[in-house]
Each structure stands twice: as structure tokens, then as C-alpha cells.
Residue frames as a rotation matrix with the C-alpha (Angstrom) as fourth column:
UNK 1
0.950 0.129 0.286 194.68
0.309 -0.531 -0.789 -40.45
0.050 0.837 -0.544 16.84
UNK 2
0.185 -0.980 0.068 198.24
0.944 0.158 -0.288 -39.73
0.272 0.118 0.955 15.77
UNK 3
-0.061 -0.193 0.979 197.89
0.133 -0.974 -0.184 -35.93
0.989 0.119 0.085 16.17
UNK 4
0.837 0.396 0.378 196.79
-0.330 -0.186 0.926 -36.39
0.437 -0.899 -0.025 19.79
UNK 5
0.782 -0.599 -0.173 199.86
0.599 0.645 0.474 -38.54
-0.172 -0.475 0.863 20.48
UNK 6
-0.074 -0.818 0.571 201.99
0.837 -0.362 -0.409 -35.83
0.541 0.448 0.712 18.88
UNK 7
-0.365 -0.018 -0.931 200.82
0.823 -0.473 -0.313 -33.45
-0.435 -0.881 0.188 21.64
UNK 8
-0.738 0.213 0.640 198.87
0.330 -0.713 0.618 -31.22
0.589 0.668 0.456 19.30
UNK 9
-0.499 0.605 -0.621 196.54
0.680 -0.172 -0.713 -28.79
-0.538 -0.778 -0.326 21.08
UNK 10
-0.815 0.193 -0.547 195.66
-0.402 -0.868 0.292 -26.37
-0.418 0.458 0.785 18.26
UNK 11
0.173 0.970 0.171 192.15
-0.368 0.225 -0.902 -26.69
-0.914 0.093 0.396 16.78
UNK 12
-0.863 -0.358 0.357 191.70
0.148 0.497 0.855 -28.83
-0.483 0.791 -0.376 13.67
UNK 13
-0.002 0.858 -0.514 189.28
-0.706 -0.365 -0.606 -27.97
-0.708 0.362 0.607 10.85
UNK 14
-0.744 -0.130 0.655 188.00
0.268 0.841 0.471 -30.81
-0.612 0.526 -0.591 8.68
UNK 15
-0.227 0.640 -0.734 186.15
-0.818 -0.534 -0.213 -30.03
-0.529 0.552 0.645 5.45
UNK 16
-0.969 -0.103 0.224 184.12
0.007 0.897 0.441 -32.79
-0.247 0.429 -0.869 3.84
UNK 17
-0.655 0.754 -0.056 180.77
-0.066 0.017 0.998 -33.94
0.753 0.657 0.039 2.41
UNK 18
0.075 0.810 0.581 177.43
-0.867 -0.235 0.440 -34.06
0.493 -0.537 0.685 4.20
UNK 19
0.884 0.262 -0.387 177.53
-0.037 0.865 0.501 -36.50
0.466 -0.428 0.774 7.10
UNK 20
-0.052 -0.999 -0.005 181.09
0.060 0.002 -0.998 -35.57
0.997 -0.052 0.060 8.11
UNK 21
-0.222 0.000 0.975 180.01
-0.855 -0.480 -0.195 -34.43
0.468 -0.877 0.107 11.59
UNK 22
0.782 0.575 0.240 178.42
-0.622 0.697 0.356 -37.79
0.038 -0.428 0.903 12.30
UNK 23
0.644 -0.622 -0.446 181.58
0.260 0.725 -0.637 -39.61
0.720 0.294 0.628 11.27
UNK 24
-0.332 -0.811 0.482 183.73
-0.207 -0.435 -0.876 -37.41
0.920 -0.391 -0.024 13.51
UNK 25
0.156 0.463 0.872 181.38
-0.967 -0.107 0.230 -37.95
0.200 -0.880 0.432 16.45
UNK 26
0.955 0.179 -0.235 181.81
-0.164 0.983 0.084 -41.68
0.246 -0.042 0.968 15.92
UNK 27
0.162 -0.976 -0.148 185.59
0.270 0.188 -0.944 -41.30
0.949 0.113 0.294 16.00
UNK 28
-0.274 -0.239 0.932 185.30
-0.688 -0.628 -0.364 -39.36
0.672 -0.740 0.007 19.26
UNK 29
0.721 0.593 0.357 183.51
-0.682 0.517 0.517 -42.32
0.122 -0.617 0.778 20.83
UNK 30
0.824 -0.479 -0.303 186.48
0.404 0.871 -0.279 -44.54
0.397 0.108 0.911 20.02
UNK 31
-0.304 -0.942 0.146 189.20
0.604 -0.309 -0.735 -41.98
0.737 -0.135 0.662 20.75
UNK 32
0.483 0.641 -0.596 188.17
0.850 -0.179 0.496 -40.82
0.211 -0.746 -0.631 24.19
UNK 33
0.336 -0.440 -0.833 191.00
0.450 -0.702 0.552 -38.34
-0.827 -0.561 -0.038 24.65
UNK 34
0.180 -0.274 0.945 191.40
0.912 -0.314 -0.265 -35.70
0.369 0.909 0.193 21.96
UNK 35
-0.114 -0.322 -0.940 193.31
0.831 -0.549 0.087 -32.67
-0.545 -0.771 0.330 23.33
UNK 36
-0.945 -0.172 -0.279 192.21
0.008 -0.863 0.506 -30.29
-0.328 0.476 0.816 20.58
UNK 37
-0.032 0.975 -0.219 188.96
-0.256 -0.220 -0.941 -28.91
-0.966 0.026 0.256 19.24
UNK 38
-0.785 -0.133 0.605 187.65
0.499 0.442 0.745 -30.36
-0.366 0.887 -0.281 15.97
UNK 39
-0.199 0.703 -0.683 185.64
-0.420 -0.691 -0.589 -28.06
-0.886 0.169 0.433 13.73
UNK 40
-0.488 0.114 0.865 183.68
0.647 0.713 0.271 -29.66
-0.586 0.692 -0.422 10.91
UNK 41
-0.360 0.395 -0.845 182.60
-0.639 -0.765 -0.085 -27.85
-0.680 0.509 0.528 7.76
UNK 42
-0.211 0.382 0.900 180.11
0.498 0.834 -0.237 -29.85
-0.841 0.398 -0.366 5.70
UNK 43
-0.887 -0.185 -0.422 180.02
-0.256 -0.564 0.785 -29.02
-0.384 0.805 0.453 2.01
UNK 44
0.000 0.954 0.300 176.57
0.268 0.289 -0.919 -28.66
-0.963 0.081 -0.256 0.51
UNK 45
0.432 0.103 -0.896 177.63
-0.691 -0.601 -0.402 -26.96
-0.580 0.792 -0.188 -2.73
UNK 46
0.982 -0.095 0.165 178.65
0.181 0.735 -0.653 -28.88
-0.059 0.671 0.739 -5.86
UNK 47
0.172 -0.956 0.237 181.92
0.619 -0.082 -0.781 -26.93
0.766 0.281 0.578 -5.78
UNK 48
0.988 0.100 -0.119 183.62
0.155 -0.535 0.831 -25.37
0.020 -0.839 -0.544 -2.73
UNK 49
0.268 -0.941 0.205 186.95
0.529 -0.034 -0.848 -23.55
0.805 0.335 0.489 -2.57
UNK 50
0.975 -0.126 -0.186 189.22
0.074 -0.601 0.796 -22.04
-0.211 -0.789 -0.576 0.06
UNK 51
0.546 -0.820 0.170 192.76
0.082 -0.150 -0.985 -20.65
0.833 0.552 -0.015 -0.02
UNK 52
0.840 -0.460 -0.288 195.80
0.329 0.011 0.944 -20.93
-0.431 -0.888 0.161 2.24
UNK 53
-0.086 -0.861 -0.502 198.52
-0.126 -0.490 0.863 -18.52
-0.988 0.137 -0.067 1.13
UNK 54
-0.462 -0.175 -0.869 199.32
-0.839 -0.232 0.492 -19.57
-0.288 0.957 -0.040 -2.46
UNK 55
-0.995 0.098 0.033 197.40
0.103 0.969 0.226 -22.86
-0.009 0.229 -0.973 -2.26
UNK 56
-0.313 0.946 -0.083 193.82
-0.949 -0.314 0.002 -23.08
-0.024 0.079 0.997 -3.52
UNK 57
-0.968 0.081 0.238 191.83
0.047 0.988 -0.146 -26.20
-0.247 -0.130 -0.960 -2.61
UNK 58
-0.344 0.891 -0.297 188.56
-0.936 -0.302 0.179 -26.98
0.070 0.340 0.938 -4.37
UNK 59
-0.741 0.247 0.624 186.21
0.039 0.944 -0.328 -29.84
-0.670 -0.219 -0.709 -3.61
UNK 60
-0.456 0.615 -0.643 183.73
-0.889 -0.285 0.358 -30.95
0.037 0.735 0.677 -6.23
UNK 61
0.276 0.676 0.684 180.97
-0.625 0.667 -0.407 -33.53
-0.731 -0.315 0.606 -6.39
UNK 62
-0.813 -0.435 -0.386 181.71
-0.580 0.553 0.598 -36.79
-0.046 0.710 -0.703 -8.16
UNK 63
0.111 0.908 -0.404 179.28
-0.921 0.247 0.302 -39.44
0.374 0.339 0.863 -9.39
UNK 64
-0.885 -0.387 -0.259 178.98
-0.238 0.854 -0.462 -42.34
0.400 -0.347 -0.848 -6.94
UNK 65
-0.214 0.847 -0.486 176.27
0.438 0.528 0.727 -44.37
0.873 -0.057 -0.485 -5.23
UNK 66
0.484 0.282 -0.829 176.75
0.864 -0.305 0.401 -42.35
-0.140 -0.910 -0.391 -2.02
UNK 67
0.993 -0.098 0.068 177.85
-0.084 -0.979 -0.187 -38.68
0.085 0.180 -0.980 -1.66
UNK 68
0.329 -0.944 0.004 181.55
0.832 0.292 0.471 -38.37
-0.446 -0.152 0.882 -2.53
UNK 69
0.928 -0.087 -0.362 183.83
-0.199 -0.938 -0.283 -35.50
-0.315 0.335 -0.888 -3.47
UNK 70
0.427 -0.862 0.274 187.03
0.858 0.290 -0.424 -35.06
0.286 0.416 0.863 -5.40
UNK 71
0.656 -0.276 -0.703 189.72
0.299 -0.760 0.577 -32.50
-0.693 -0.589 -0.415 -4.63
UNK 72
0.592 -0.496 0.635 191.72
0.605 -0.247 -0.757 -30.12
0.532 0.832 0.154 -6.80
UNK 73
0.517 -0.536 -0.668 194.92
0.534 -0.408 0.741 -28.58
-0.670 -0.739 0.075 -5.37
UNK 74
0.633 -0.280 0.721 196.35
0.588 -0.431 -0.684 -25.57
0.503 0.858 -0.108 -7.20
UNK 75
0.297 -0.645 -0.704 199.62
0.729 -0.323 0.604 -24.03
-0.617 -0.692 0.374 -6.05
UNK 76
0.981 0.098 0.166 200.13
0.180 -0.771 -0.611 -20.54
0.068 0.629 -0.774 -7.44
UNK 77
0.092 -0.996 -0.011 203.64
0.993 0.091 0.078 -19.51
-0.077 -0.018 0.997 -8.46
UNK 78
0.470 0.026 -0.882 204.79
0.274 -0.954 0.118 -15.96
-0.839 -0.297 -0.455 -7.73
UNK 79
0.952 -0.194 0.235 205.96
0.159 -0.341 -0.926 -13.79
0.260 0.920 -0.294 -10.59
UNK 80
0.227 -0.958 -0.174 209.73
0.966 0.244 -0.088 -13.39
0.127 -0.148 0.981 -10.89
UNK 81
0.818 -0.029 -0.575 211.26
0.216 -0.910 0.353 -10.28
-0.533 -0.413 -0.738 -9.33
UNK 82
0.603 -0.589 0.538 213.55
0.613 -0.089 -0.785 -8.43
0.510 0.803 0.307 -11.74
UNK 83
0.428 -0.512 -0.744 216.47
0.744 -0.268 0.613 -7.29
-0.513 -0.816 0.266 -9.57
UNK 84
-0.608 -0.744 0.278 218.27
0.764 -0.452 0.461 -5.44
-0.218 0.492 0.843 -12.35
UNK 85
-0.178 0.625 0.760 215.15
0.562 -0.569 0.600 -3.50
0.807 0.534 -0.250 -13.27
UNK 86
0.762 0.449 -0.466 214.57
0.622 -0.309 0.719 -2.56
0.179 -0.839 -0.515 -9.64
UNK 87
0.028 -0.849 -0.527 218.11
0.754 -0.328 0.569 -1.21
-0.656 -0.413 0.631 -9.43
UNK 88
-0.681 -0.300 0.668 217.83
0.712 -0.484 0.508 0.67
0.171 0.822 0.544 -12.71
UNK 89
0.160 0.835 0.527 214.67
0.438 -0.539 0.720 2.36
0.885 0.115 -0.451 -11.46
UNK 90
-0.720 -0.565 0.403 216.42
-0.126 -0.465 -0.876 3.21
0.683 -0.681 0.263 -8.15
UNK 91
0.448 0.894 -0.018 213.68
-0.239 0.140 0.961 1.55
0.861 -0.426 0.276 -6.16
UNK 92
-0.089 -0.507 0.857 214.67
-0.957 -0.194 -0.214 1.59
0.275 -0.840 -0.468 -2.45
UNK 93
-0.765 -0.302 -0.569 215.56
-0.197 0.951 -0.239 -1.80
0.613 -0.071 -0.787 -0.97
UNK 94
-0.861 0.449 0.239 212.92
-0.233 0.070 -0.970 -1.35
-0.452 -0.891 0.045 1.73
UNK 95
-0.001 0.917 -0.399 210.24
-0.895 -0.178 -0.408 -1.59
-0.445 0.357 0.821 -0.96
UNK 96
-0.579 -0.323 -0.749 211.50
-0.742 0.590 0.319 -4.77
0.339 0.740 -0.581 -2.59
UNK 97
-0.986 0.164 0.039 209.91
0.130 0.886 -0.446 -7.32
-0.107 -0.434 -0.894 -0.26
UNK 98
-0.268 0.940 -0.212 206.54
-0.135 -0.255 -0.957 -5.58
-0.954 -0.228 0.196 -0.56
UNK 99
-0.011 0.201 -0.979 206.70
-0.972 -0.233 -0.037 -5.54
-0.236 0.951 0.198 -4.34
UNK 100
-0.837 -0.358 -0.413 207.61
-0.445 0.885 0.135 -9.24
0.317 0.297 -0.901 -4.30
UNK 101
-0.779 0.626 0.042 204.43
0.392 0.539 -0.746 -9.85
-0.490 -0.564 -0.665 -2.30
UNK 102
-0.478 0.563 0.675 202.51
0.742 -0.153 0.653 -7.97
0.470 0.812 -0.345 -5.01
UNK 103
0.415 0.559 -0.717 201.95
0.855 -0.509 0.098 -4.98
-0.310 -0.654 -0.690 -2.72
UNK 104
0.460 -0.238 0.856 202.33
0.332 -0.848 -0.414 -1.30
0.824 0.474 -0.311 -3.58
UNK 105
0.304 -0.414 -0.858 204.75
0.936 -0.039 0.350 0.60
-0.179 -0.910 0.375 -1.33
UNK 106
0.820 0.054 0.569 205.40
0.219 -0.950 -0.224 4.29
0.529 0.308 -0.791 -0.74
UNK 107
0.136 -0.829 -0.542 208.78
0.960 -0.025 0.280 5.81
-0.246 -0.558 0.792 0.10
UNK 108
-0.632 -0.438 -0.640 209.29
0.395 -0.892 0.220 9.56
-0.667 -0.114 0.736 0.53
UNK 109
-0.062 0.748 -0.661 206.05
-0.410 -0.623 -0.666 10.35
-0.910 0.229 0.345 -1.25
UNK 110
-0.372 -0.111 -0.922 206.78
-0.921 0.172 0.351 8.08
0.119 0.979 -0.166 -4.22
UNK 111
0.372 0.590 0.716 204.58
-0.606 0.739 -0.294 5.01
-0.703 -0.324 0.633 -4.75
UNK 112
-0.661 -0.624 -0.417 206.16
-0.745 0.475 0.470 1.94
-0.095 0.621 -0.778 -6.28
UNK 113
0.449 0.893 0.017 203.94
-0.853 0.435 -0.289 -0.68
-0.266 0.115 0.957 -7.97
UNK 114
0.180 -0.369 0.912 204.65
-0.102 0.915 0.390 -4.43
-0.978 -0.164 0.127 -8.40
UNK 115
0.828 0.217 0.518 204.20
0.445 0.310 -0.840 -4.23
-0.343 0.926 0.160 -12.18
UNK 116
0.771 -0.600 -0.213 207.29
-0.636 -0.743 -0.209 -2.01
-0.033 0.297 -0.954 -12.32
UNK 117
-0.220 -0.971 0.096 209.57
-0.975 0.221 0.001 -4.90
-0.023 -0.093 -0.995 -11.42
UNK 118
-0.163 0.218 0.962 207.57
-0.320 0.911 -0.261 -8.14
-0.933 -0.350 -0.079 -11.49
UNK 119
-0.930 -0.283 -0.236 207.63
-0.317 0.290 0.903 -10.41
-0.187 0.914 -0.360 -14.53
UNK 120
-0.300 0.847 -0.439 204.76
-0.748 0.076 0.659 -12.10
0.592 0.526 0.611 -16.32
UNK 121
0.445 0.566 0.694 202.46
-0.858 0.492 0.149 -14.64
-0.257 -0.662 0.704 -14.71
UNK 122
-0.613 -0.691 -0.382 204.02
-0.748 0.663 0.001 -18.08
0.253 0.286 -0.924 -14.36
UNK 123
0.226 0.715 -0.662 202.31
-0.415 0.685 0.598 -21.45
0.881 0.140 0.451 -14.44
UNK 124
-0.047 -0.164 0.985 201.81
-0.995 0.094 -0.032 -23.05
-0.087 -0.982 -0.168 -11.04
UNK 125
-0.950 -0.228 -0.212 201.12
-0.237 0.972 0.013 -26.68
0.203 0.063 -0.977 -10.11
UNK 126
-0.045 0.992 0.116 197.83
-0.995 -0.055 0.084 -28.55
0.089 -0.112 0.990 -10.17
UNK 127
-0.963 -0.190 -0.191 196.93
-0.168 0.978 -0.126 -31.94
0.210 -0.089 -0.974 -8.73
UNK 128
-0.039 0.997 0.070 193.52
-0.933 -0.062 0.354 -33.64
0.357 -0.051 0.933 -8.70
UNK 129
-0.981 -0.184 0.065 192.45
-0.194 0.885 -0.423 -36.56
0.020 -0.427 -0.904 -6.49
UNK 130
-0.109 0.993 0.037 189.11
-0.980 -0.101 -0.173 -38.28
-0.168 -0.055 0.984 -7.09
UNK 131
-0.964 -0.088 -0.249 188.08
-0.135 0.975 0.179 -41.89
0.227 0.206 -0.952 -6.54
UNK 132
-0.580 0.813 0.045 184.71
0.566 0.442 -0.696 -43.64
-0.586 -0.378 -0.717 -6.14
UNK 133
-0.055 0.544 -0.837 183.22
-0.402 -0.780 -0.480 -42.12
-0.914 0.310 0.261 -9.26
UNK 134
0.375 0.186 0.908 181.97
0.811 0.409 -0.419 -42.60
-0.449 0.893 0.002 -12.77
UNK 135
-0.724 -0.556 0.409 183.29
0.687 -0.635 0.353 -40.23
0.063 0.537 0.841 -15.46
UNK 136
0.402 0.873 -0.276 181.56
0.882 -0.450 -0.140 -36.86
-0.246 -0.187 -0.951 -15.04
UNK 137
0.599 -0.069 0.797 181.72
0.493 -0.753 -0.436 -33.25
0.631 0.654 -0.417 -16.17
UNK 138
0.920 -0.242 0.309 183.18
-0.386 -0.700 0.601 -31.79
0.071 -0.672 -0.737 -12.95
UNK 139
0.521 -0.773 0.362 186.00
0.251 0.544 0.801 -34.33
-0.816 -0.326 0.477 -12.83
UNK 140
0.276 -0.381 0.882 186.81
0.961 0.081 -0.266 -33.57
0.030 0.921 0.389 -16.45
UNK 141
0.819 0.103 0.565 186.66
0.164 -0.985 -0.059 -29.82
0.550 0.141 -0.823 -15.73
UNK 142
0.830 -0.491 0.267 189.13
-0.490 -0.411 0.768 -29.90
-0.267 -0.768 -0.582 -12.83
UNK 143
0.459 -0.685 0.566 191.42
0.469 0.728 0.500 -32.48
-0.755 0.036 0.655 -14.42
UNK 144
0.906 -0.035 0.422 191.98
0.385 -0.346 -0.856 -30.13
0.176 0.938 -0.300 -17.37
UNK 145
0.461 -0.818 0.343 195.72
-0.141 -0.449 -0.882 -29.46
0.876 0.359 -0.323 -17.85
UNK 146
0.859 -0.146 0.491 196.62
-0.503 -0.063 0.862 -30.81
-0.095 -0.987 -0.128 -14.39
UNK 147
-0.071 -0.987 -0.144 200.14
-0.959 0.107 -0.262 -32.01
0.274 0.120 -0.954 -13.61
UNK 148
-0.963 -0.221 -0.156 198.94
-0.165 0.936 -0.310 -35.12
0.215 -0.272 -0.938 -11.78
UNK 149
0.055 0.997 0.056 195.55
-0.898 0.025 0.438 -36.83
0.436 -0.074 0.897 -11.77
UNK 150
-0.964 -0.245 0.106 195.04
-0.265 0.828 -0.495 -39.55
0.033 -0.505 -0.863 -9.17
UNK 151
-0.039 0.999 -0.017 191.86
-0.999 -0.040 -0.018 -41.47
-0.018 0.016 1.000 -9.82
UNK 152
0.092 0.162 0.983 190.45
-0.532 0.842 -0.089 -44.95
-0.842 -0.514 0.163 -9.80
UNK 153
-0.409 -0.127 -0.904 191.03
-0.827 0.470 0.308 -48.00
0.386 0.873 -0.297 -11.93
UNK 154
0.011 0.490 0.872 188.49
-0.866 0.440 -0.236 -50.22
-0.499 -0.753 0.429 -10.21
UNK 155
0.604 0.246 0.758 188.22
0.096 0.922 -0.375 -52.68
-0.791 0.299 0.533 -13.09
UNK 156
-0.413 -0.830 -0.374 190.74
-0.421 -0.190 0.887 -53.57
-0.807 0.524 -0.271 -15.75
UNK 157
-0.764 0.196 0.615 188.57
0.543 0.711 0.447 -55.85
-0.350 0.676 -0.649 -17.85
UNK 158
-0.903 0.386 -0.189 186.38
-0.430 -0.813 0.392 -53.87
-0.002 0.435 0.900 -20.25
UNK 159
-0.483 0.760 -0.436 183.66
0.156 0.564 0.811 -56.54
0.862 0.324 -0.391 -20.11
UNK 160
-0.419 0.307 -0.855 182.96
0.908 0.142 -0.394 -55.34
0.000 -0.941 -0.338 -16.58
UNK 161
-0.895 0.045 0.443 181.52
0.075 -0.965 0.250 -52.06
0.439 0.257 0.861 -17.87
UNK 162
0.078 0.996 0.054 177.97
-0.009 -0.054 0.999 -52.89
0.997 -0.078 0.005 -16.70
UNK 163
0.348 -0.048 -0.936 179.28
0.886 0.343 0.311 -53.68
0.306 -0.938 0.162 -13.22
UNK 164
-0.733 -0.667 -0.133 181.21
0.679 -0.708 -0.191 -50.40
0.033 -0.230 0.973 -13.23
UNK 165
-0.607 0.588 0.534 178.08
-0.143 -0.743 0.654 -48.47
0.781 0.321 0.535 -14.17
UNK 166
0.377 0.803 -0.463 176.01
0.312 0.361 0.879 -50.28
0.872 -0.475 -0.114 -11.53
UNK 167
0.397 -0.306 -0.865 178.52
0.918 0.137 0.373 -49.68
0.004 -0.942 0.335 -8.72
UNK 168
0.992 0.037 0.123 179.45
0.055 -0.988 -0.142 -46.19
0.116 0.148 -0.982 -9.96
UNK 169
0.304 -0.953 -0.013 183.11
0.096 0.017 0.995 -46.89
-0.948 -0.303 0.097 -10.60
UNK 170
0.583 -0.174 -0.794 185.45
-0.775 -0.414 -0.478 -46.49
-0.246 0.893 -0.376 -13.59
UNK 171
0.876 -0.413 0.249 187.26
0.476 0.826 -0.304 -48.91
-0.080 0.384 0.920 -15.79
UNK 172
0.004 -0.953 -0.302 190.97
0.496 -0.261 0.828 -48.32
-0.868 -0.154 0.472 -16.18
UNK 173
-0.492 -0.177 0.853 190.37
0.870 -0.125 0.476 -47.54
0.023 0.976 0.215 -19.85
UNK 174
0.539 0.772 0.337 187.76
0.728 -0.628 0.275 -44.90
0.424 0.097 -0.900 -18.95
UNK 175
0.710 -0.350 -0.611 190.18
0.329 -0.602 0.728 -43.13
-0.622 -0.718 -0.312 -16.61
UNK 176
-0.365 -0.906 0.216 192.86
0.597 -0.050 0.801 -43.15
-0.714 0.421 0.559 -19.30
UNK 177
-0.215 0.370 0.904 190.49
0.908 -0.264 0.324 -41.71
0.358 0.891 -0.280 -21.89
UNK 178
0.841 0.511 -0.179 189.47
0.536 -0.741 0.405 -38.96
0.074 -0.437 -0.897 -19.44
UNK 179
0.305 -0.825 -0.476 193.14
0.349 -0.368 0.862 -38.12
-0.886 -0.429 0.175 -18.81
UNK 180
-0.534 -0.497 0.685 193.81
0.790 -0.004 0.613 -37.97
-0.302 0.868 0.395 -22.55
UNK 181
0.189 0.730 0.657 190.80
0.842 -0.465 0.274 -35.74
0.506 0.501 -0.702 -23.19
UNK 182
0.937 0.242 -0.253 191.70
0.348 -0.717 0.604 -33.42
-0.035 -0.653 -0.756 -20.29
UNK 183
0.514 -0.807 0.291 195.33
-0.048 -0.366 -0.929 -32.99
0.857 0.463 -0.227 -21.37
UNK 184
0.954 -0.181 0.239 196.64
-0.226 0.092 0.970 -34.40
-0.198 -0.979 0.046 -18.10
UNK 185
0.222 -0.950 -0.220 200.42
-0.928 -0.136 -0.347 -34.62
0.300 0.281 -0.912 -17.77
UNK 186
-0.808 -0.484 -0.337 200.48
-0.343 0.850 -0.400 -37.79
0.480 -0.207 -0.853 -15.64
UNK 187
0.303 0.952 0.054 197.80
-0.743 0.200 0.639 -40.23
0.597 -0.233 0.768 -14.49
UNK 188
-0.864 -0.454 0.217 197.98
-0.484 0.636 -0.601 -42.46
0.135 -0.624 -0.770 -11.42
UNK 189
0.085 0.890 -0.448 195.50
-0.464 0.433 0.773 -45.33
0.882 0.142 0.449 -11.18
UNK 190
-0.932 -0.295 0.209 194.52
-0.312 0.363 -0.878 -46.64
0.183 -0.884 -0.431 -7.76
UNK 191
-0.315 0.864 0.392 191.47
-0.770 0.009 -0.638 -47.91
-0.555 -0.503 0.662 -5.84
UNK 192
-0.663 -0.037 -0.747 191.47
-0.592 0.636 0.494 -51.34
0.457 0.771 -0.444 -7.46
UNK 193
0.497 0.865 -0.066 188.74
-0.714 0.451 0.535 -53.96
0.493 -0.219 0.842 -7.00
UNK 194
0.087 -0.442 0.893 189.62
-0.825 0.471 0.313 -56.62
-0.559 -0.763 -0.324 -4.37
UNK 195
0.741 0.259 0.620 188.97
0.060 0.894 -0.445 -59.16
-0.669 0.367 0.646 -7.12
UNK 196
0.854 -0.501 -0.142 191.84
-0.291 -0.234 -0.928 -57.72
0.431 0.833 -0.346 -9.18
UNK 197
0.860 -0.503 -0.088 194.79
0.427 0.613 0.665 -59.92
-0.280 -0.610 0.741 -8.22
UNK 198
-0.197 -0.980 0.035 197.40
0.785 -0.136 0.604 -58.20
-0.587 0.147 0.796 -10.38
UNK 199
0.673 0.504 -0.541 196.70
0.156 -0.812 -0.563 -54.62
-0.723 0.294 -0.625 -11.51
UNK 200
-0.095 -0.837 -0.539 200.04
-0.502 -0.427 0.752 -54.54
-0.859 0.342 -0.380 -13.35
UNK 201
-0.428 -0.016 0.904 198.80
0.572 0.769 0.285 -57.03
-0.699 0.639 -0.320 -15.92
UNK 202
0.589 0.729 0.348 196.93
0.763 -0.359 -0.538 -54.09
-0.267 0.582 -0.768 -17.49
UNK 203
0.076 -0.641 -0.764 200.00
0.220 -0.736 0.640 -51.86
-0.973 -0.216 0.085 -17.76
UNK 204
-0.858 -0.420 0.298 200.46
0.345 -0.039 0.938 -52.29
-0.382 0.907 0.178 -21.52
UNK 205
-0.181 0.898 0.402 196.72
0.968 0.091 0.234 -51.89
0.174 0.431 -0.885 -22.11
UNK 206
0.630 0.478 -0.613 196.41
0.638 -0.768 0.056 -48.56
-0.444 -0.426 -0.788 -20.28
UNK 207
-0.178 -0.794 -0.581 199.61
0.100 -0.602 0.792 -47.10
-0.979 0.083 0.186 -21.73
UNK 208
-0.671 0.015 0.741 198.27
0.729 0.192 0.656 -47.79
-0.133 0.981 -0.140 -25.21
UNK 209
0.409 0.873 0.266 195.50
0.866 -0.463 0.187 -45.28
0.286 0.154 -0.946 -24.43
UNK 210
0.910 -0.177 0.375 197.44
-0.266 -0.943 0.201 -42.79
0.318 -0.283 -0.905 -22.30
UNK 211
0.357 -0.858 -0.371 201.18
0.187 0.454 -0.871 -43.29
0.915 0.241 0.322 -22.35
UNK 212
-0.601 -0.646 0.471 201.95
-0.281 -0.381 -0.881 -41.47
0.748 -0.662 0.048 -19.09
UNK 213
0.567 0.809 0.152 199.83
-0.547 0.232 0.805 -43.76
0.616 -0.540 0.574 -16.91
UNK 214
-0.661 -0.746 0.080 201.18
-0.521 0.380 -0.764 -45.23
0.540 -0.547 -0.640 -13.67
UNK 215
0.426 0.719 -0.549 199.53
0.015 0.601 0.799 -48.16
0.904 -0.348 0.246 -11.88
UNK 216
0.141 -0.383 0.913 200.06
-0.788 -0.602 -0.131 -47.31
0.600 -0.701 -0.387 -8.23
UNK 217
-0.043 -0.190 -0.981 201.40
0.490 0.852 -0.187 -49.26
0.871 -0.488 0.056 -5.28
UNK 218
0.824 0.372 -0.427 201.08
0.532 -0.253 0.808 -48.61
0.193 -0.893 -0.407 -1.56
UNK 219
0.413 -0.658 -0.629 203.26
0.509 -0.406 0.759 -45.74
-0.755 -0.634 0.168 -0.34
UNK 220
-0.034 -0.427 0.903 203.86
0.988 -0.152 -0.035 -44.31
0.152 0.891 0.427 -3.80
UNK 221
0.554 0.170 -0.815 204.88
0.411 -0.907 0.089 -40.66
-0.724 -0.384 -0.572 -3.79
UNK 222
0.056 -0.518 0.853 206.32
0.966 -0.188 -0.178 -38.00
0.253 0.834 0.490 -6.04
UNK 223
-0.206 -0.180 -0.962 207.68
0.463 -0.884 0.067 -34.45
-0.862 -0.431 0.266 -5.75
UNK 224
0.523 0.416 0.744 206.10
0.852 -0.295 -0.433 -32.02
0.039 0.860 -0.509 -8.19
UNK 225
-0.333 -0.737 -0.589 208.31
0.641 -0.635 0.432 -29.12
-0.692 -0.233 0.683 -9.27
UNK 226
0.573 0.456 -0.680 207.63
-0.104 -0.783 -0.613 -25.84
-0.813 0.422 -0.402 -11.00
UNK 227
0.416 -0.402 0.815 208.69
0.895 0.338 -0.290 -25.73
-0.159 0.851 0.501 -14.65
UNK 228
-0.325 -0.624 -0.711 211.32
0.406 -0.771 0.491 -23.08
-0.854 -0.129 0.504 -15.36
UNK 229
0.549 0.532 0.645 210.08
0.826 -0.229 -0.515 -20.47
-0.127 0.815 -0.565 -17.79
UNK 230
-0.528 -0.721 0.448 211.70
0.786 -0.615 -0.063 -17.50
0.321 0.319 0.892 -19.49
């Protein structure tokens, strides 16, 4: 395991679907030396969320032949601190960092509130990752208005719809229609069938349904940035 070779000793928590513990135990049989504790949390709920600072991660059940989950990552953006307003209100500098963290702060018997100097709520970032699934309500729910949806394009040929239904996968066209309906900003298609020799041959077809569709390649990456707002 790469983390073991990197001399990690801090515990690792892995959150996943039912059966995760068995999988990890199997890995331990192969990787005899793991210098850190592994804690497994198996998700039994249809939807499960946790937060790390400004990042909210939600897992949700998808529709496949075996238990599978998709993931929604939402990065909250802090409200903008109005420096000029803070100065005009003579708010002590010692209180500024607390107000920026959305905390009330008292100085010399006077309590200062974040709403005195913090601007309106600003839109954050949202990314959804879900493969091994048929179209379903939870995927549509979490894909709504997301900045980037990464999902499957198992089959490009529409005549393979019965095979897609049988194996619980999506056609490229189905993923594009879901992205269009959910007001997604950008769609990445991946998880192609081994029988698909050239996914890029469907590029024109998918863009005709959802223009901002990208057919992925190995190692593809992108930096998502907050949108400046007034």
C-alpha cells in the first residue's frame, strides 16, 4: 500500500457500502505490513453525509446489480469580509478573524456579530461521482446544478439499451439527458465497456444532446474554481 510506504502511521478511516470490512480484511492478507490502524464505516442508509471543515461529502445509493454508491462533494465558500465596513463600525482588529469564521466576539463588553461585516452567501463548488448505475432519482437529485458530474458511458450504441438495463449500466445518451435535466455545468463520461474500441467516435452524438460533455481519458484532471460574485 502506497500510504504504508510513505511512512504514514496515523489511523485511516474508510467509508463505503456494506461489505467494505470484508474487502479491507482481504487487502490485509495481501499487504502483511500496514503501520496504521484502518477503521471501516459501512453505510447502511440510502444517503449518508459527513463534513470536514467546509467540505461536505454525501454518499447515496445508485441502481446496480450489486450494492454501489455515488458520492457528492460540496465545498462551501465563506462569505466575503467587508473591511471598509468593519473599519467604519470601529470593530477592533482582534475581533476580525472571529467574525470571518462566522463567530460572535466580545471586546470590552461589546459583542460583535458576523452579520455586521460579512456579505451575502456565495455559491460554493459541487462535484458528483457515480458509476455502475442506471438512471435513478438519487443520482438526479445530487447532480442538480453541480459544477462537474462524472458518470458512466458504458455503451455508446443506443441499440444496446436492453443490455444496459440487464447489466444495470447507462448509455452515453442517457447520461447526457440526465445532465441536461439536472442543469449540470459539465459532464465527464467514463467507465466504458471493454467492447468499446473508440469512445471518441460518439463525441458528436453526445454533444448534440449535452454540449458540455467530455469523453474522458486516463489521468484526466481539472481544477474547479469559485465563480467571482458581486
